[in-house]
C-alpha positions in Angstrom: 6.8 -13.7 15.1 5.5 -11.9 12.0 2.9 -10.1 14.0 5.6 -8.9 16.5 7.8 -7.7 13.6 4.9 -5.9 12.1 4.0 -4.3 15.4 7.6 -3.1 16.0 7.7 -1.8 12.4 4.5 0.2 12.8 5.3 1.6 16.3 8.8 2.5 15.1 7.4 4.3 12.1 4.9 6.1 14.3 7.6 7.1 16.7 9.9 8.4 14.0 7.1 10.4 12.3 6.0 11.8 15.7 9.5 13.0 16.5 9.8 14.6 13.1 6.4 16.3 13.3 7.1 17.5 16.9 10.4 19.0 15.7 8.8 20.7 12.8 5.9 22.1 14.9 8.3 23.3 17.6 10.6 24.8 15.0 7.7 26.7 13.4 6.8 28.0 16.9 10.4 29.0 17.6 10.6 30.8 14.3 7.4 32.6 15.2 8.9 33.9 18.4 8.4 31.2 21.0 11.1 30.9 23.6 12.2 27.3 23.9 12.3 26.0 27.5 13.9 22.6 27.7 12.0 21.6 30.8 9.0 19.5 31.6 6.4 21.3 29.4 8.4 20.8 26.3 9.0 17.1 27.1 5.2 16.7 27.8 4.4 18.4 24.5 6.8 16.0 22.7 5.3 13.0 24.6 1.8 14.0 23.6 2.8 14.4 20.0 4.4 11.0 20.1 1.2 9.5 21.6 -0.8 11.0 18.7 1.7 9.9 16.1 2.1 6.3 17.3 -1.6 5.7 17.8 -2.7 7.3 14.6 0.0 5.6 12.6 -1.0 2.2 14.1 -4.7 2.8 13.3 -4.0 3.9 9.8 -1.4 1.2 9.1 -3.7 -1.6 10.3 -6.6 -0.2 8.2 -4.2 0.3 5.3 -3.2 -3.4 5.4 -6.8 -4.4 5.7 -7.9 -2.4 2.6 -4.9 -3.5 0.5 -4.7 -7.2 1.6 -4.7 -9.7 -1.3 -8.1 -11.0 -2.3 -10.2 -8.0 -1.3 -13.3 -7.5 -3.4 -12.8 -3.8 -3.8 -10.1 -2.8 -6.4 -8.8 0.2 -8.3 -10.2 3.6 -7.6 -13.0 2.2 -5.3 -10.3 0.8 -3.1 -8.5 4.1 -3.0 -11.7 5.9 -2.1 -12.6 3.4 0.6 -9.1 3.8 2.0 -9.3 7.6 2.0 -12.8 7.8 3.6 -12.0 5.0 6.1 -8.8 6.8 7.1 -10.7 10.0 7.7 -13.3 8.3 10.0 -10.7 6.2 11.9 -8.4 9.2 12.3 -11.2 11.4 13.8 -12.2 8.5 16.1 -8.5 8.0 17.1 -8.0 11.7 17.8 -11.1 11.8 20.0 -9.9 8.7 22.0 -6.4 10.1 22.4 -7.9 13.4 23.7 -10.1 11.4 26.1 -7.0 9.6 27.4 -4.9 12.7 27.7 -7.6 15.0 29.3 -9.6 12.5 31.3 -7.3 9.7 32.2 -3.9 11.5 32.4 -4.8 15.0 33.5 -7.9 14.0 35.6 -10.5 16.2 33.9 -14.1 14.9 34.2 -15.6 13.5 31.1 -18.6 15.9 31.2 -16.3 18.9 31.4 -14.1 17.5 28.7 -17.1 17.0 26.4 -18.4 20.5 27.0 -15.0 22.0 26.3 -14.4 20.1 23.0 -13.9 22.3 20.0 -13.4 21.4 16.3 -10.1 23.3 16.2 -8.6 20.7 18.6 -8.9 18.1 15.8 -7.9 20.1 12.7 -4.0 20.0 13.0 -3.8 16.3 13.9 -6.4 15.5 11.2 -4.6 17.5 8.5 -1.2 15.9 9.3 -2.5 12.4 9.4 -4.6 12.8 6.3 -1.7 14.2 4.3 0.5 11.3 5.3 -2.3 8.8 4.9 -3.3 10.0 1.4 0.4 9.9 0.4 0.7 6.3 1.5 -2.6 5.3 -0.1 -1.6 6.9 -3.4 1.8 5.3 -3.3 0.5 1.9 -2.5 -2.3 2.2 -5.1 0.3 3.0 -7.7 2.6 0.2 -6.6 -0.2 -2.4 -6.6 -1.3 -1.1 -10.0 2.2 -1.6 -11.4 2.5 -5.0 -9.8 -0.8 -6.0 -11.5 0.5 -4.8 -14.9 3.7 -6.9 -14.4 1.7 -10.0 -13.5 -0.5 -9.5 -16.6 2.6 -9.3 -18.8 4.1 -12.4 -17.1 0.8 -14.3 -17.8 0.9 -13.2 -21.5 4.6 -14.1 -21.8 3.9 -17.5 -20.1 1.0 -18.2 -22.5 3.2 -17.4 -25.5 6.0 -19.5 -24.2 3.6 -22.5 -23.7 2.2 -22.1 -27.2 5.8 -22.0 -28.6 6.7 -25.2 -26.6 3.5 -26.9 -27.9 4.4 -26.0 -31.5 7.9 -27.1 -31.0 6.8 -30.5 -29.6 4.4 -31.0 -32.6 7.3 -30.8 -35.0 9.4 -33.6 -33.6 12.3 -35.1 -35.6 10.4 -38.3 -36.6 7.5 -36.4 -38.1 9.9 -34.1 -40.0 12.0 -37.1 -41.2 8.9 -39.1 -42.5 7.5 -36.0 -44.2 10.8 -35.3 -46.0 11.0 -39.0 -47.1 7.5 -38.8 -48.6 8.4 -35.5 -50.3 11.6 -37.0 -51.7 9.6 -40.0 -53.2 7.0 -37.7 -54.7 9.5 -35.5 -56.4 10.6 -38.3 -58.7 7.1 -39.9 -59.2 4.7 -36.9 -59.3 6.2 -33.4 -59.1 2.8 -31.7 -59.0 1.7 -33.7 -56.0 5.1 -33.0 -54.4 4.5 -29.3 -54.8 1.0 -29.6 -53.1 2.4 -31.8 -50.3 5.1 -29.2 -49.6 2.5 -26.4 -49.5 0.3 -28.4 -47.1 
């Protein structure tokens, strides 16, 4: 059940981000002079943007959870660097696979023709958007985990101090204190100098 919730959460996040990105990109194009036609081409453009967004969000979310899972060997800045580099590699691989699905599987282009027509510029926009979001989430999670680690350290320190206090409190039980006061009381009358040493010790 947890996996299903996680999957729904990731896909929902990917869909929301995709719709927002599609709206921003189309808004920029309209502002730049594009005439907005509410027909099939626009719907196809939004669908492809959603395909990119959902797949890339899922890839990065799974990798993100893998990098930041409890008990990983890599910590601190190394973890952040691993997360950033891993996101770049996985994002580029994901963009390539999405382009293969769109051009070869959906639009029926041959793989050889697809490969010959591939240009770096096809990857730049999707890569920049994904990296911006991914780096933001990595930085946010790195900071959040760092703060959680500091809180745990403070809790351990407070717990240790509390345990020491309890130990001291248990050492001074009422019988010990009562017996010591009785000895002191007897010494005061018999030998005031020893009573003073006893009190100091």
